[in-house]
N, C-alpha and C positions, 0 to 999 in steps of 0.2 A: 466560362469558367469549367475545365475540366474536372472528374472526379480524384485527381492527386492534387491540384492546387484547392480544391476546396478541405478534403479527407487532412492533410497535409501542411495548410499554409493558412486555412482560415479556421477547420474546428478547434486547433490548439489555441486560439485563445479565446475560440467562446467556454471551452471546459475551463482554460484556467481563470476569465472572468464570473463563471459560477461560481466555479470554488472559492474562490476570495468573495467576492458579493455576497453568496449564497450563507459562508458561517459566519460571516461579521453580521451578518439578518439573522442568522436564526441564535446565534450565541446573544445579541440583544434582544431579542421578543422572543425565543424561547428557553431559556435559560433550564428550565428545569427538565427539558427532553435534551441538552444535553449531558448523555452518558450512554454509556456501551448496554442497559437494562440485561444485567448479569442475572443468567439464572445458576448459579453455584450449586444452591442447595439442591438440586436435582442433579443424580450423576455427575458429583463432583467430581469422582476420578479417571472419567472420561474426560470430562473438561479439561482437567486438567492438565492429562496429556495431548490433547488437543490444542490446547491453548499453546501450552510452552513451545509445541514443534513450529507452530501458524507461526508464533511472534516472529520466534529465532528466525525460522524462514523468510521471512517479509519483511526482517528490520536488517537482514545481510544482503536481500536483493534493493531495497530500499538503497542503502548506503553505496552497494555497489553502482546501480545504478546513477546514482546522482554524481559520485564520482566519477565513475566512465564516459560518463554523457557531459557533463558541465566541465570539466576539467580541462581547460583549454591544450590544443595538441602540442606546442609549442615548450610546455610545462613538463608534458612528457620525454620529448627531444633534448632538450635540457636537461634530463632525469638520466638521459641513456637506458628509456625502458624505450625497448622496439615495439612497433607494432602488432608484430605477431606474437610478441612477449603478453603481451596486455590482453589480448586475443585468447589465448591458452588460457590465463587464469582467468578471463571472465567467464570461459566454458569450463572449467573444471568449479571454481568457486559459485556458481551460479546454477550446475547442476547440481553439487551438494545442497545449497540453499531453499533451490525449486522445488527439491524431493521432500526435503522437510518442511517445506511451508504447504506442498500439495497434500502429507500425509495427516498431517493437522489439520487442514482445511477439511477433507474428505471425513475426518474423524467428526469433528465439528459437525459438519453438513448432515451428516448419519446420525448422529443424537437428536439433531432437530426435528428430525423429521421421522424416528421410528419412536419416539416416546410421546404417546400422546399426553402427557402434562408438558411438556417444554412445547409442545406443538403447540396446543392453547395459549402458552403467554407469548407465541413468538407472533411477529407481523409478518405478514408479505415481504417488509424492506428488512427484515430481518435475514430471512430465505434468500429472498433475489440478490443480497450483495452476496453473500456467500456464496452461489450460484456465479455469479459474475467473476468473484475472488479464483473461483477451482476453474474456471474457463481459462483465465487470465493465466493462469501457471500452468494447467496444459498449453496453452501455445507458445508461453516462455520456456516451456521444455523443450517444448518442437520446432522451436527454433536450433537447436543444439547443432544436431547434424545436420542439419544447413552451414552452419557457423564452420565445426571440421572443415566444409568444404574450400573454407575461405581463409585458410590460419594465417595468411598472410597479414590481417588487420586490417586488410584494404575497406571492404564491407563496414568493420563498424566502425571507419574513419568519415563513411556517411553519414550514420545515425550521428554522431557529435556533432559534425558541420550543422545536419540539420538540427540536433536538438538547441547548442548553441546559436546558429543562428533563428528559432524560435523565440529565446527568450534575449535575445539581442537586436530582434525588430528587422531583420536584413531580410530583403526584399528577395526570391528565392529561394527559400531557403526549403522548400516541396520538393527542387528540381534534386535534392541532393538522395532521395528516397524513392524516385519516381520510378527506375530498375530492380527495387529490391524485392527481393521472394515473397510469391503471398504472404507466407507464414508470419515474416516481419510485417507487412502491412496491417496483418488484423490484429497481430500483440498490441501495436501501436495505436490501431482504433481503439479498441477496448480498453487500453491504458487509460486512454483520453476521455473516454467513456466512465470508466470507475470516478477520475477526478469531477466529472461532469457532476453525476449523482450522489460525489461525497456527502456534502450539506446537508443531504436530506436523508444521510443513514445514520445506525450507530457509528460509522468510520469515524464520525466530530470527534469522540472520547481521543482520536490519537493526539489531538492538538489541544487537548486540557491536561494539565500538572496541577497537582494539589499543593501547592503554593500559598495562595491561601488560606490552608488552616492552618498554617503557624500565627495567623493575627486574627486570628476566630476570639471573640469574646465571647464567655456564660459556661456551662457544666454541661458537661460531655455524661451521658449514663454510659458505665462500661461493665458489662457482668462477667465474673469470670466463674469457668467450666467445674472450681474446685469450692464456690461458696456461693449458696441463693441467693446472698444478699446483695445488692450491686454497692459498687465504690463509685463516687464522685469525682470527679476531676476537675479540678479549677481551671478555666482556660484567660483567667483576670488577670489583666499586668500592670 
């Protein structure tokens, strides 16, 4: 088995399996660790700026990759969307989103590395995942000059066929990206690696939604900035 088949035909299934099973096991056995470990009490203004830029960029990138890679090609053809138009949209939108995400990630990483108090409350995983995300965003932006050389969308179709081949368990999916540029291959491998380590990092909070709060019973202590006397809000139904 050659490297291309191993990296783009086998590794995706390993990464996705660990992502799914690891997330379920962690949620079942270690629910108290299922959080982002916020440090918002320290250097809050820098956190807000970095967090907003990072989340805005990453959410745009995720949506773009999800729709762009997993939407069947015939859907775009039926809608009359040319591959060249889709390619330019991906370049422009991806450039803006990647820039926002990278700027936010660098701010967050600078905050964690330079503030002694935040550094002491940060685990190895907190810093390592930020470094991986910064590297991934840099690689993503580095693919743009290469994409501009293939504005007809032909290269983009290869990655669509690869992604859809992986999710539909089609044999030979790795062959679609065999001749892709090295920067694209590095971007794919690092992206799969982030999915692989996802269940073991603070990124798991992305899968959470505060829906259980609405049905929570008991009393919640709420402190007002204008009064020292606590107010009790009943959650009983």
